[in-house]
N, C-alpha and C positions, 0 to 999 in steps of 0.2 A: 552349728552341729559339727562342721569340719574342725573347728577349734577344739571341741570336746574330744573328737576322735584323735586329733593330733596329740593332745595332752596325754590321753590314756595310752597311746601307742609309743610314746617316748619315755615311758618309765613309771607313770603313776599307777595307782591301784585302779583296776578296771571298774568302771561304775556299774552298778547293778541295773539301773534304768535311768535314761535321760529323756526328757520330753521337751520338744521345741514347739512353740505355737506360731512360728513365723510363716508357716504354710497354712493354706486353708484347712487341710486335714492334719491333725496333730501327727507328727512323725516320731517314732520311738527308735532309739538307737539301742540295739540288743547285742551284748557281747556274745561271740560264739562260744561253744563248749570248750573249756580249757583256757579261756581268756583270749585276748587279742592276738592275732597272728603276728609273728616277728616280721619286721620290715628291714630292708637294706637302704643305705643312703640314696640309691638310685630310685627307689620307690618309697619316698618318705611318707606320702599320703596315698594309700591304696584304697580299694573298694571296701565299703562297710556294709553290714547287713541292716536293711531297713524293714520295719514292720509297723503296722498300724495298731494303735491301742484301742480297745473297746471302751475304755473309761477315760474321757478327756480331762478328768480331775486328778489323774495320777500325778504326784509330785515326787521328785527325788528325795531320798531321806536326808534329814538335816545332817551336816557334817559333824563328825564326832571328834574327840580329842586327837585321834590319830590321822585325821584327814590331811591330805597333801597341802602344802603351803606354797602359793605361787612365788616363783623366784623373780629376779629383777626384770627378766624378759617377759613375765606373764605366764610362764609355764610352771606346772606343778612339779616340784621336786619329789622323787619317790620317797615313800616312808621307809625308814630303816627296817629291814627284815621282811618287808612285803615282797611277794613274788613279782618279778619284772616280766616283761614280755619275752625275754629269752632266758637261757639258763643262767640262774643266779642274778638276773636283772642287769648283767654287765653290758649286753648288747644295746639296750635302751639308753643307758648312760653314755655309751660311746657315740651313738647316733646323735644324741642331744649335744654332746661336746663338739662333734663335727659340725653340727648345724650352727652353734654359736660361733665357732672359729671362722666360719665362712661368711658371716654377715657383712664384714667389711668388703670382701670381694663382691658380694651380691650388690652392695650399695654402689660400688664402682661400676658394675654392669648397668645398673639403672641410670647412673650418671651418664654413661656412654650413650645409652639409648636416648636420653633427653637431649644430649648434645647433637646426636644425629637428627632428632626431630627439629631442632633449631636450624640445622644446615638444610634440611628438607624445606622448611618454611622460607628460608632465604632463596633457595633455588626456585620455589614456586612463585615467589614475588618477582624474581627475574624473568621467569617464563611469562607471567602476566604482563609485565612491561613490554616484552618482545611481541607477544600476540596482539596487544592493544596497539602497538606501533604499526604492525602489519595491517590491522583493520583500518587504521587511519590512512594508510596508503592504498586502500581499496575502496574508494568512495562509491556510493550508489550511482553516481553519474556515469560510471562505466557500464551500467546495465541499460537495457533498452527502456525507453519511456513507456509509461503505462498504456498509452494508446497505440503503440507499435504492434505490428503483427508478430506473434511469437513471444511477446513479453510475459512476465510472470503474472498469473491471474491475480485480480484484485483481492479475492478472499485469501489466497495464499500469502500475499504481501501483508495483509492485515493480521495474519496469525504470527508473523515474525516477532521475535522479542523486541521490546521497545528500544533496548540498547543497540540493536543492530539495524535500525531503520535507515541510518545514514551510511551503512556499510553495504558493499556489493553483495548480492545474494550468493555469489560464487566464492566468496572468501572462505566460507565454512568448508566448502569442498577442498580448497587448497590446504586448509589446516588438517582436514581428515586424511588426505593423501600424504601430506608431509609428516604427520605424526602417527600414521597407521591407527586411526581411530574410526569407529562407526560415525556416520554423519550426524546422528542425533547427539552422540557424546561430544563431537567436535563443536556443534552449535552451542551446547550448554557451556563448554569450557570457554569458548570465545566470548560468549555473553558475560560470563562471570569476570573474565579478564578485563573487558571493556568497562564494566561497572566499577570494578575495583580500582582501576587506574584513573578513570575520568570522574567518578563520583564519590569514591570512598578512599581518599588518600590516607587517612589515619588508620583505617583497617589494613591497608596495604603495608604501612609502616609496622604495624603490630605483627603482621605475618612475617615480614622480613626479619624482625627482631626475635622471632620464635615465641612471642607471648601468646599467640593463638594458632590454631591449626586451620587447614583448608575447610574443615567442616564448619568452623566458626565463620569463615569467609562466606560460605554458602548461605548461612543464616542471615548475614548482613546484606548480601546481594538480594536475597528473597524478600526481606522485610523492609530494608532501608533504601534499596536502590530506586524505588519509585517515589520517594518523598521529595519535597521541594529542597532546593539547595540549602536554605536556612535550617530546615528541620534535619537534614542529613548531617550538617555540621554539629548541631546540638546533640543529636543522637550519638554520633561517634564520640564526642567528648564525654557524654554521660554514661555510655554503656560499655565502652571498651574496658574500663577498669573493672567492671563487674563480670567480665568474661574470665578473669583469672581464677583458676581453681574450679571452674564449672565446665561440664561437658557441653558440647554444642546443643544437645537436646534440652538441657537445663537452661542454657543461655537463651535459647529460642523463646521460651516462655517469658523470660524477663523482657526481651526485646519486643515481643508481641504485645505485652501489657503496656509498655512505654508508648508504642505506636498507637494503640487504641486510645490512650489518654491524650496524646499530642495531636493526632490527625485522624479523626474518624473517617474523613473522606478517602484516605488512602486505602482503608479496608473496603470501602464501597467500590473503588476502582479495581481492587484485587478480586472482589467477588464477581464483578462484571467480566473480567478477563478469565476467571476460572470457569464461568458459565460458557464462554466462547470456546474453551478448551475441552469441552465434553467430547468423548469419543468412545469407541469400542476397539479393543485390541485382543489378540490371541498370543499367549505366551506358552510355547511348547514346553512340556515337562518330560518326565521319565516314563518308561513303560507304555509309550503310545498315548499318554494322557496330555492334556493341556489345560490352561486356565483361561477362560473367557472373561475379560475384565471390561466393565463398562464404567467410565468416569461420568458421573451424573451429579446434579445438585443433591445434597443429602436428603431433603424431604422426598424427592422423586425416587432415590435409591431405596429408602425405607418403605415407600409405598410399593415398589416392585417386589421387594423382599416379602412384605406381608401378603401381597397377592399370590406369590408363589407358595408361601407357606399354607395359605388357605386352600389353594388348588391341590396341593399335595395331601392335605388332610382329607379333602373330599374324594381324592382318587384312591385312598387306601381301601383295600378289600380285606376280608376276613383272613385269607391265607397269604397276605402280602408280607414277604420277608424283608422288604427294602427298608432302610432307615429313612428318617424324615428328610435328611439331606439328599439321599438318592432320589426320593420321589420329587423333591423340588427341582433337582437337575433334570429329571425326565420330563416334568411339566414344562420347564423352560424350553427344552428341545421340541416338545410337541407344539407349543405355541408358535415357535419361530418356523419350524420346518413343515408343519401341517396346519397352516392357518385356516385352510378351507373348512376343516372340521369344527372351527370355532366362529364361523361366520365372517371370516376375514378374506381378503383377496389372496388367492393361492399364488405362491412363488415357486421357482425352481432353483435349487442349489446345484452347483456343478463342482465335482471333485475330480482331480486327475490322479489316477491310481497307477503306480509303476511297481510291477511285481515280477520276480523271476519265475520262469516256468517251473523250476524245482519247488518253489514255494507253493504254487498252485497244486503240486502233486504231494504236498505234505512236508517239504523241507523247512528248516528253521531260518532260512535267509530272510532278513527283514525286508519290508517293502517301503514304499513312500506313498503318502496321501497328500496331494497338493504341496509337495516339497518337504514334508516333515517325515522323518523316519518313524515307522511304527512296527511292532512285532508281527511276525508272520501270521500267528493265530488271529490277530485283529484284522489283518487284511483279508484273510479267508472268511471271517465272520461278516465283514462288510460285503464281500461279493455274494455270500449266501443270502444276506438280507435283501440284496437287490435281485435275487433270483438268478444269479449268473453261475452259481455253483450249487450242487445238491447238498442237502444235509448229510452228515456222516452216516454211513450205513444204509442210505436210501438210494434207489436207482435214479438216474438222471431224468428219464422219462421225456426228454425233449428230442425232437428230430433235428438233425443238422440242416443248416441252410445251404450246404454245399456238399458234394460228394467227397469222400475221403479216399485216399489212395488205398488200393487193395494189395499193395506189395506185402509179401510175407518173407520171413526170415526164420532161421533155425533158432530155437530158444530152449535152453536146457534147464530153466527154472522149474520148480515144482508147480503143480497145477494151481494150488491155492494162491501162491504168491503171484503167479502169472495172471490169474484172474483179477486180483485186486489192483495190480499195476495197470492192466489193460483197461479196467473200469475207470481209473483215474485219468489215464491218457485219453480215453474216449471223451470224458467230460471236458478236459482242457481243449482237446481238439475241436469239440463242438463249439466251445466258447470262442476260440480263435478263428473258426471258419465262418462265423456269423457275417452275413451281408446285410441284414436288416436289423433295426433297433425296435421295431414295433413290439409292444408287450413286454419290454424290458426296462431296466433303469439306466440304460446306456444313452449317453448323449451322442455317441458316434460309435462306429464299429471298432472293435479292439484292434490295436496295431501291435506289430512285433518290432521291438527295438533291437537293432544289430549294433553292438558296441565294439570299439577298438580294444582288443585284449590287453594291449600295453598300457593305455591311458584310462580306459573305462569310459571315454567320451563317446557320445552318440555318433555312429557312422551312417546308419540308414534307418528308415522307418517304413515298414512294409506290412503286408498281411499274408495269409496263407496262399492266396492266389498269386501274389507277387513272388513268393518263394518258389512256387511251382513254375511260374513263367521264367524266372531266372535260371532254375535248374534245367528247364526244357531248352532254353536258348543258349545256355552256357555263358550267360552274362553275369557280371558282378553286380553287387548292390552298392548304392551310394545315396547321397542326399537327393531330395526331390529336385526336379529340373527347375530352372529359372522361370519367372513369370514375366510376360511382356509388359504388363501394366505396373502401376505404382504399388498397389497392394499385393502382397504375396497370396498365392492360392491357398486353399484350406490345408492341404497336406504340407506345403512348405511352411506355413504359419505354425502348424502343430509341431513340425520338426524343430524350428528355431526356438519355440518356447520350451519344448522338452529338453533340448540341448543345453539351454542357458539356465533355466529354472528360476533365476532371479536377475535383477538388474546387474549389468556387468561392470558398473562403477565399483572401484575397490571399497569393500566394506558395506555396500548398500544391500539391504535385505528385502527390498520390495519384490514381491512374487511376479513371475513372468506373466501370469494371467492378467495382471492389471498394468503391465508395462507396454510401452510402444515398441513396435518392431522397427528399428531405426536403420536407415541406409547410411553406412559409414561414409561412402562417397555419395553425395546427394543425387537423387534420381534426376533432378533437373540439370545436373552437370554430367550426365552420362553414366551415373552409377547404376549397375544392374540390380534388379530385384532377384538376387540369388543368395544362396546360403553363405557364400564367401564374402558377401557385402552387407549382411544383415546381422543385427544383434539386439537383444532385449535391453532397453534402457527405460527407467522410470521417466516420467514427464520432466522432472527437474533436470536429471542428468542428460536427457535427450537434448534439452535446450542448452545445457552447458556445452555439450560436444559441438554445437554449431554457433553459439553466441558468445561464450565467455572469452574475453580478451586474453591472449597468451596461451590458451589451452590448445593442445593438439591431440588427436586420436588417430592411431595408425594400427595396422594389422600385421601380425607375424607372417612369415612366408607360407605357413600352412593354412592361413585364412581363418583360424579360430582364436588365436591369442590376440588380445586387445592391449595395446600399450598406450597409457595415458601420460602425457607430459604436462607438468604444471608450468605456470608462467616463470618460475624460477629455475626450470630445467630439470626438476626431479621427475623420474620415470617410475611408473608402477604398471605391472603387467598382470592381467587376469586371464584365466582360461576357464572354459566350461567345466563344471564339476563332473565326476564320474556318474554314470547313470544309476548304478546300484553298487553298494559295497565300498570298501576302501581300496584304493590303488596306491601303490608306492610311487610317489612323485617327489622330485626335488623340492618344488615349491608350487603350491596351488596358486598363490598370489606372490609373484616375484616383485621385489623392489630393487630398482636399480641404484638407489641411494643418490649421492651427489654425482652429477655428470662431470666429466673433465672440464677444466676451466675454459678451454677454447670453445668446446661444444656448448657449455652453459652460456657464455657470453654471446655466441652466435644465436642461440635460441632466444635470448632476451632481446637482441636486436630485431629478430624476426617478429617477436611478440609486439614490439612497439610499432613495427612497420604494418603488421596486420591491423592493429588498433587504428592507426592513422588511415589506412585504406577503408576500413569499415566506416569511420567517421565521415570520410569524404563521400562514400557511396550512399550512406543513410538508407541502406536497403538490407534487411536481415536475410541471411542465406536461407534458401528453402530447405525443408527437412527431406 
């Protein structure tokens, strides 16, 4: 269709009707009134008008004796005397001539792009060799043995990629910090590099020569990496030549068929691994929406889909305006969040809602729900569904749990505006003044977050009573006080999780709600259970901070910035994110890059000394 449009717009006679059957619904190309619109070289192919034909048997008229004749390039030359797309048809001829004259330059541009692709392939091969060599220098013997206190859990170790079983579990984190990658992406890259160098040398050579791309490498690692050495050699010899001229997705089908014929047991092993990889994940999207993805065996997934479809069909009422997909989504939510209504054991879900006071009063400042940004209207709808805010236009009808201040002030607003604002303020005041959660959807009483105006970081967590007490006593607000014991008190725990929101290792996105609250200086070594010594770390990075050879974790002078130093001396600093909104900051995650030579050498000596001391003690440090 684009070819026909290009031909007609470069000087040929406009076709009366062109039908293409390449799409499920026949598409008709209809010329606008007065012929095709003239184009400039900068917009050689512009938008065309599309319409559907009611008759799928319409065919273009047979070419007559005056029909355009294709030239050597495949374009139709204009018929002498026929109206062109511009005045006298000269513009179409000029554009076509310019197009022809530039083909050599266009070919040179494509040659440059292909040459750059070969250079990229060579660089990726060099990167693979470097990372595989690093992995070889980080053996699993550096990790704690399986039966040691604080060692990696057996199920976590079993889920590691086969190519990394002989590699220290903390090597992935070193790659992530050194290359500014998320941990999951670093693990995948390291796995592919090890497979490429140690098991697929012919694939590595093809990448270095520019004969294949990294997408082809991923296909080879995925389908050939688990084969026996003999079959891997045969597969590389047989299949690499068939990758030329094929995209990675096309080549994947060729490789998959070869593996099925050569080693059916490999597919069985892959299926077993795939079943072990089943999981549920949430992928935040736009406009406060998200995708809930469940990785399941295909028959189970189809059964779940059919069950939801049947439930959605049964839930439809006469005046139901929802689509089938909307009803299926609503049924899924009902099954999971309200299992008691379906004879299942009831469960309780907990969400952390962070919202500005202005948003509760009707402003458009977005809020957060369990760490994800959502529109203001969605936050207010959530609070209304929990009975914490009244429906628009309806009185609150709830008594406050605490007396409110009866201070008055002059107000020059008109009576109607003042009444609406006062009603909204009364509602928010009643919500924030609650001291009991009975009869509400609250897991705890609402807290007021006081933030640093410059950085947006959390400075204090209090409530209405705390604000009144601070005002009465003339005292400032700050973090909750330290706890005498190992575990932080409820308010201090809530403060740390709200301040950090996620694991504080660079690039890690594990939510604070499932993280450990880590003592940066171990409690057993005199570290206080205080805001200045606590941070949210996921279980893996919690263990890394105390066990990984050569790694050090230190705090900035203000007590909130965490600086991670890798075994090679690279430093990366993370800070808590702003509580709400965007704050101008030089760097939310600062990277120190390469340390000075003397400092780097000193750090490496310290790392070796620490490793030797730990090996002699054979006693993992307490958390």
